[in-house]
DRENGU-863388 format. One record per atom (N, C-alpha, C, O): residue in three letters; x, z, y. Coordinates in steps of 0.05 Angstrom, whole numbers, plus 5000, padded with zeros to 4 digits. Each point is the difference from the previous one (the first is absolute). Layout:
alaXZY/...
//
This chain:
met393895202776/met497850044999/met498749664990/met500849805013/ser497850164971/ser499549684993/ser497549995017/ser498450184999/gln501349505020/gln497949905003/gln499049834989/gln501249834987/ser496050195014/ser499349704994/ser500849765011/ser500149965024/his500549834954/his499949735020/his497949885018/his497750004990/pro502849905037/pro497149895005/pro498549884984/pro497750064995/leu504249714992/leu497549784992/leu498850184972/leu498549854986/ile501850315006/ile498850184981/ile497950105007/ile500150245005/met497849654996/met497150284991/met498950264986/met501550104983/arg497749935018/arg498950204988/arg498250044989/arg499050185013/ser499349774966/ser497349944997/ser498250255000/ser500350234991/arg497549635024/arg498250265010/arg497650034989/arg498749855014/pro499550274968/pro497649924997/pro498449895022/pro500650055024/pro497249804968/pro498049905030/pro498250225006/pro499050154983/arg500549845041/arg498750175022/arg497349934994/arg500049774989/val498050335014/val497649925001/val499750105021/val501250195011/pro496149634997/pro499650035036/pro498950245002/pro498650084982/ala502150115044/ala497550194996/ala495949964997/ala498250084986/lys502449745040/lys496849864987/lys498449934981/lys497649964996/ala504450024994/ala498749864966/ala499250324980/ala498250064984/thr504350095028/thr499750274977/thr498250175010/thr499050174986/leu500349805049/leu497350065017/leu497349894983/leu498250164994/arg501649604999/arg497649944992/arg499350014976/arg497850034992/leu504749954994/leu499850134969/leu498650285001/leu497750034991/val503550155017/val499950254999/val496450025015/val498450134987/ser501049795028/ser497849985012/ser497649884976/ser497950114992/ala502849715003/ala498449824979/ala500450194977/ala497949914990/val502650234997/val500950194988/val498250305004/val498950144983/thr501149895034/thr498650275016/thr497249884996/thr498350094984/leu501149685032/leu497649955005/leu497849974974/leu497650065001/ala503849844973/ala498549944978/ala499850244983/ala498050024986/ser503950175013/ser499050285003/ser498550225002/ser499250174983/leu500349795046/leu498550145015/leu496649824984/leu498450094984/met501649655028/met497949874988/met499550114966/met498350174995/cys502949744990/cys500350064974/cys498350315000/cys497850054990/gly503650105022/gly500050355004/gly496850055003/gly498850184989/cys500149665024/cys497650025016/cys497649894983/cys498050135003/ala501949654982/ala498949864984/ala499450194974/ala497850004989/ala503750125005/ala501050184976/ala498650295010/ala498650084981/val501350025033/val498950195008/val496350025006/val498450194996/asp501049455015/asp497150034994/asp499549914973/asp497750074997/arg502949844985/arg499849934985/arg500150274977/arg498550044981/ile503450095027/ile498650324986/ile498350205008/ile499450224991/ser499949615033/ser497150185013/ser497749904983/ser498150144997/lys502049614993/lys497649934992/lys500249934970/lys499149794991/ile502150434992/ile500449964976/ile497350214994/ile499150215011/gly500149624966/gly496849994989/gly498649945011/gly497850024989/glu502149865038/glu497849895022/glu499849724987/glu501949874990/gln495250035013/gln499949634998/gln500149955032/gln499550145020/pro501449614976/pro501049905021/pro497849925024/pro498249844994/asn501950285031/asn498249885020/asn499349805009/asn501449815006/leu496050194997/leu499249655001/leu500550025043/leu499950185016/ser500649574984/ser501049935031/ser496650095010/ser498150044985/thr502049975051/thr497550045004/thr499749785015/thr501949895010/ile494950014993/ile498949785020/ile500550055028/ile499350205013/asp503049504998/asp499750035026/asp500349735002/asp500349844982/asn499550125052/asn501049835006/asn502949815000/asn501950085013/pro498349694971/pro502249824998/pro500850005022/pro502349925000/gln497250115017/gln501849875028/gln501950265011/gln502050015015/thr496550194972/thr500750285014/thr502350064986/thr500950225006/lys500949614968/lys501650184985/lys502949885013/lys500449825016/pro501650344969/pro501949905011/pro501749764992/pro500949944978/gly499249925045/gly501249744985/gly498549825011/gly501349805005/tyr496550205001/tyr497749824996/tyr500449835031/tyr499950095022/lys500549644971/lys500749795027/lys497449774991/lys499349914978/pro500150065040/pro497849835004/pro501249645004/pro501749895013/val496150014966/val501749754989/val500049815023/val498050005015/gln504049834991/gln499649815020/gln501149794986/gln502050024986/met496549705017/met500749764987/met499149685022/met497950015012/pro503349844990/pro500549795006/pro496649925010/pro498650034980/met499949905040/met496950035001/met499249715025/met500649955024/pro497849914957/pro499249815016/pro499249975032/pro499850225010/thr499649545008/thr498450115023/thr497850035000/thr498549834989/pro500550445026/pro497050084989/pro498149735014/pro500749905021/gln497250034966/gln498149855000/gln497450125006/gln498650104982/pro500549885049/pro497150055005/pro498349924985/pro500149794987/ala497050475013/ala497749874981/ala498549875007/ala498550105016/ser500849564975/ser498349875012/ser497150054984/ser499950024975/tyr498049995039/tyr497449944996/tyr498649734999/tyr500049875021/ser498750024956/ser498449725004/ser497250095016/ser498850214994/pro500249595029/pro497849855008/pro497950134989/pro500049964976/asn498050185031/asn497650044983/asn500950144970/asn499449894979/ser501750305021/ser500850074972/ser501050274998/ser501550075018/leu498250054969/leu499750314982/leu503949994991/leu502050125009/trp497749704971/trp503149984991/trp502450005014/trp500249825018/arg501850364979/arg503549975008/arg501049864993/arg499149964977/asn502649885028/asn502349764989/asn501350274987/asn500350225010/gly500449684962/gly502950364992/gly499350184988/gly501350184990/ser494749755011/ser499650334992/ser500449884969/ser499949774993/arg500550524987/arg498549974969/arg498549974991/arg499849904978/ala497750225042/ala497049994993/ala498550035012/ala501050105020/phe495849854983/phe498749985017/phe499250275002/phe499650085023/phe500150164952/phe499250295002/phe502750184999/phe502249934993/lys497150245013/lys502350235000/lys501649974972/lys498750004980/asp504649955018/asp501050024976/asp500850284994/asp500950135018/gln498749954962/gln500950254978/gln502950055000/gln500850245000/arg501049535001/arg502050034992/arg501750105022/arg499149995023/ala503550144971/ala501350175018/ala500849745017/ala500149764995/arg500450415029/arg501249825027/arg500750135025/arg500949905020/gln498750374975/gln500750195018/gln501850285003/gln499050184986/val502649875024/val500450254993/val499550295000/val499850175018/gly500049864952/gly498750234984/gly498749854981/gly498950124981/asp501049595018/asp497549974972/asp502650024977/asp502550015003/ile495649994973/ile500849984975/ile498849844978/ile497949994989/leu505049845009/leu500049804973/leu501750034971/leu502450044998/thr496049934985/thr501950044979/thr502149674988/thr499249764999/ile503250344994/ile502549854993/ile500850014973/ile501250204991/val497949524992/val499749974973/val503650025000/val501749875012/val498350304973/val503749914994/val501249884978/val500350154980/asn500349685017/asn500549764971/asn501749915008/asn500049825017/ile503350344969/ile500949974996/ile501949894976/ile500550194985/thr500949555005/thr500649964972/thr502049805007/thr499449775007/asp503050334992/asp502749935010/asp501749884967/asp499850094978/lys500849805027/lys502049914971/lys502749865012/lys499949875021/ala502550164963/ala502549865014/ala502050084982/ala500750224993/ala500549434996/ala502750104980/ala501249815012/ala498549825006/met504450165003/met502449945002/met502250164981/met500250214988/ala501349535017/ala502950064979/ala502449785007/ala500249764997/asn501250425013/asn502649805010/asn502550054985/asn500350244994/glu501449625000/glu502949964986/glu501849895017/glu499349785008/thr503650335005/thr501649875008/thr503249964992/thr501050204991/gln500649605012/gln502450144977/gln502449755019/gln500149785012/arg501250454981/arg503449735022/arg501650124984/arg499650224990/ser502249655007/ser502850064979/ser501049785008/ser499149774998/arg504650365019/arg501549735008/arg503250234995/arg500450235009/thr501849564969/thr501650055005/thr501849835010/thr499549765003/asn503450385006/asn501849855016/asn502650074978/asn499850214987/thr502449625011/thr502550005002/thr502249895013/thr500349765005/glu501050395000/glu502049855014/glu503850154995/glu500750215012/asp501249644971/asp501650034997/asp502549665008/asp499549765003/ser502650384998/ser501849905029/ser503450164990/ser501250215004/gly499249514980/gly503950215000/gly501549715000/gly499149775003/val503450314994/val502549875014/val502050124967/val500350234993/thr500849504994/thr501750114982/thr502249784997/thr499649774992/asp503350375018/asp502749885002/asp499749735025/asp501049785000/phe497850315014/phe500849855026/phe502149905006/phe501650175008/leu499349594991/leu502549795005/leu502650304988/leu501650145013/gly497849844960/gly501550214987/gly500350265017/gly502350065008/ser496350054996/ser499950305017/ser501150214974/ser501950165004/lys497149834975/lys500950204981/lys503650034998/lys501250204993/asn500149535017/asn502550034988/asn501650175028/asn501950164997/val496849765034/val501250205015/val499450305002/val501550195008/ala496149814984/ala498550364999/ala499550084974/ala499449854981/pro500950375017/pro499350144968/pro497549965004/pro499149995023/ser498449964943/ser498149905009/ser498150384999/ser497550024997/ala504150195005/ala498250135002/ala499950155033/ala499750225010/leu500949544999/leu499149995036/leu498349835008/leu499250035023/leu499649734959/leu498549845004/leu498250054997/leu499950184984/pro497849735026/pro498150104981/pro498149744985/pro499649775008/gly499750324974/gly498849784986/gly497549845006/gly499449764993/arg499450405019/arg496749865009/arg500450155032/arg500750235003/ile498949605016/ile499150145023/ile497950095009/ile499750215014/leu498149594978/leu497850134996/leu498249974979/leu499749774992/thr498650474995/thr498849994985/thr496850185011/thr499950235009/asp497349564987/asp498050105015/asp497950024981/asp499149784993/asp499750454997/asp497849894984/asp497950205012/asp500450245004/ser496349605001/ser498250185004/ser497549904996/ser499849765004/lys497550414987/lys498349934987/lys496750194997/lys499650204986/ser499349725023/ser497250075007/ser497749954998/ser499249785010/ser498650414977/ser497749894989/ser497350255017/ser500050245006/asn498249574997/asn497050215009/asn497949854979/asn499649784990/asp499650435009/asp497749984980/asp497850275009/asp500150244997/gly498149595015/gly496950145011/gly497449884986/gly499649774993/lys499250395004/lys497450044982/lys497550285018/lys499950245006/gly498749494996/gly497050175021/gly497649884985/gly499849774993/ser498350425002/ser497649955001/ser497450195020/ser500450185017/ile497949754976/ile497450115020/ile497749974977/ile499949794987/asn498350395007/asn498649964980/asn496650245007/asn499150164984/arg500149785038/arg498550275018/arg496649774992/arg499549764999/gln499150484997/gln497449975002/gln498450275011/gln500550224990/glu497349775033/glu498950215004/glu497749795002/glu500149775008/ala497450404982/ala496450135008/ala499450095019/ala501950165004/leu496549865013/leu498550225012/leu496649865013/leu499149855017/gln500250284965/gln496849935011/gln497550325004/gln499350184985/thr500249745038/thr498750275016/thr498449945023/thr499949765006/asn498950395006/asn498950045023/asn500650175020/asn501350204994/val498149795023/val500350225027/val498349885031/val499749785010/ala499650424995/ala498050025024/ala502349975023/ala501750174999/ala498649665019/ala501849925015/ala497850185035/ala497650064999/val504449975028/val498050065016/val501749845020/val502550015001/val495749835017/val502349825025/val499450165021/val498050125007/thr505449825004/thr502050215011/thr499149865024/thr498950105020/gln501649704977/gln501149755033/gln497549744998/gln498749954979/val501149965039/val499449755012/val501649785007/val499750025024/leu501549814973/leu502049905008/leu497649695019/leu497749924994/pro504349995028/pro498849825018/pro498649814989/pro497949885006/asn503750094977/asn498349694980/asn497950084983/asn498949824988/gly500450375009/gly497850124986/gly501150124961/gly498550094983/asn504249855015/asn501450154977/asn499450245012/asn500450065023/leu498250154949/leu500450224989/leu502050164988/leu500249954975/val501550255036/val501650114995/val498850304983/val498950175013/val501649854954/val498850054989/val502450224976/val501949924987/glu497250365015/glu501450144982/glu498250214983/glu498050115008/gly503049924969/gly498750284980/gly501850024981/gly501449824989/lys498350495008/lys500650214984/lys498250104974/lys497650025001/gln503650024982/gln499050114970/gln501550164988/gln502449974995/glu495850274997/glu501750154995/glu498450204970/glu498250165005/ile502449804976/ile499150184981/ile501350244979/ile502049954987/arg496950255012/arg502950174988/arg498350094972/arg497750094999/val504049874978/val498750154970/val502450154998/val502449944999/asn496050294999/asn502650224988/asn500950135021/asn498950145017/phe504449774978/phe501949965021/phe501449795007/phe502349975008/glu495949874987/glu502349715007/glu497549895021/glu497650034994/met503449845030/met498649905027/met501549604988/met502249904993/arg495250035012/arg500249724999/arg499249905028/arg497950105008/glu503349735009/glu500449805022/glu499949805000/glu501649854989/leu496250085027/leu499249755006/leu499849835030/leu498150045015/val504149774993/val500549985036/val499349735001/val501549884985/val496849975026/val500449715012/val499050025024/val498150155005/ala503149675011/ala500549975026/ala500649695012/ala502149904993/gly496349985021/gly500549705017/gly498849905011/gly498450135014/ile501549664987/ile498049845021/ile499449714975/ile501249894981/val495650115038/val497349904975/val498549805027/val498850125018/arg501349614981/arg497849965011/arg497150024992/arg499449974976/pro499050075040/pro497150045000/pro497549804985/pro497850074994/glu503549635002/glu499349864990/glu500050054974/glu498049944987/asp504450185001/asp500150074973/asp499950254982/asp501050094980/ile497249955038/ile498450254989/ile496849944986/ile498049945013/gln502050084960/gln498149944987/gln497250185015/gln500250215013/ser497549644980/ser497850095002/ser499050324999/ser498750125017/asp502449964956/asp499250324992/asp502350095006/asp501050184985/asn500749695042/asn502150195021/asn502250094979/asn501250215001/thr499149574980/thr503250074983/thr501749765007/thr499449765004/ile503250384997/ile502349735006/ile502250004978/ile500950214991/asp499849514999/asp502750124978/asp502249985014/asp500149845018/ser501850314976/ser502150145003/ser501849795011/ser501450055020/thr498549554961/thr501849875002/thr498749855022/thr500849775000/lys496950315024/lys499649835024/lys501350235020/lys499150025023/ile502550114969/ile500850275021/ile502449955017/ile502150054988/ala498349885031/ala503249885004/ala501950345018/ala499150205011/glu502449734986/glu502150205008/glu499150204979/glu499350195014/ala500249894954/ala498650164991/ala502350154996/ala502349935003/arg497050284990/arg501950405000/arg498150024969/arg497650034997/ile503949964989/ile498150244969/ile502150094989/ile502049874998/ala497850354995/ala500850254995/ala498350094978/ala497550025002/tyr504150064974/tyr498750114977/tyr501750174981/tyr501649904984/gly497850385019/gly502150204990/gly498850304992/gly497750054995/gly504250095003/gly498450254991/gly502250295013/gly502450005004/arg496050204999/arg502350254998/arg498850224990/arg497650045002/gly503950104987/gly499950224982/gly501350084981/gly502549955000/gln496550214976/gln502350144986/gln501649704984/gln502349944995/ile494949925001/ile502049804977/ile501949875021/ile502450034997/thr496649835025/thr502149935013/thr502550115006/thr501949855004/asp498350354997/asp502350175007/asp501150004979/asp502350055005/val497449904965/val502350034981/val501149704997/val502449944998/gln495849905002/gln501749765006/gln502049885025/gln501249785003/gln498650435013/gln501749865019/gln502950285000/gln500050234992/pro502749555023/pro501950234988/pro499750275013/pro498150065015/arg503450074979/arg500950295025/arg501150035023/arg502349915001/tyr497150165015/tyr500449945019/tyr503750045010/tyr501549905018/gly498750264964/gly503550075003/gly501249704994/gly502049915011/gln496249954969/gln501349734980/gln500249825022/gln502049854998/gln496550115022/gln498449765022/gln502350125013/gln502149885000/val497750365013/val502450015035/val503549934979/val501849875011/tyr498750244960/tyr502349814985/tyr500849775002/tyr502249915001/asp494749965000/asp499849644989/asp500249885034/asp501149785000/val498450295019/val501150095023/val502249845011/val500749775005/leu500450544995/leu502150085011/leu502649874985/leu502050005014/leu498049894963/leu501850004975/leu501149705007/leu499049824988/pro503750105039/pro501049744996/pro500249794978/pro499849765004/phe500750404965/phe500949894978/phe497849884988/phe500349874979/
//
């Protein structure tokens, strides 16, 4: 019976770790269940218009978190003797602008962005190495030429790289949305959030604006420009039959996520 030499190792296919296989199977199963639930939900709503979201308290929505920002040391209010005026007050009479939780103000969304960039990188390198020995000290007379290499080392290498990239983006959004004050920070700044939904036939248009504003930036007509909102979060999009057609199918999306090549 022939035995394999101890120095000879048989080639075996690489083993996939059990944990990696379990994770892959779990991901595929979860994606299939999610796609199935979404498909059943969409099938149940065939022929129906998209439902409007209910009007509720933004603080009760899942994932809501109070905003925490660095605050200065609180300063006590001081009054001048024999005066009705309080230092730091914005007006002598009552101000009708938003200043408390639950107040409403109008946000003027005016976004006009334009960016154009072009980059190009080129790189090239060529190396040549050639070394040889011919008839060193009469070596051809001692040994046949077939046993002596004509060239000891011959090496040629060449590499090149050419990369190009360009960006030409132009965005414009102009609209108004009413927002609600959801929180008043210790320094007096207001956390606002507004959402607007408009349904046209079977397509829903959504506009969401959120951020932090200064009471001093609010105009006398209770409006504020979107450029004066700190930590601004503005989302403009839609959902419905037209949006569904523009998106890849669920199977294609899962295929793009799982395919490693």
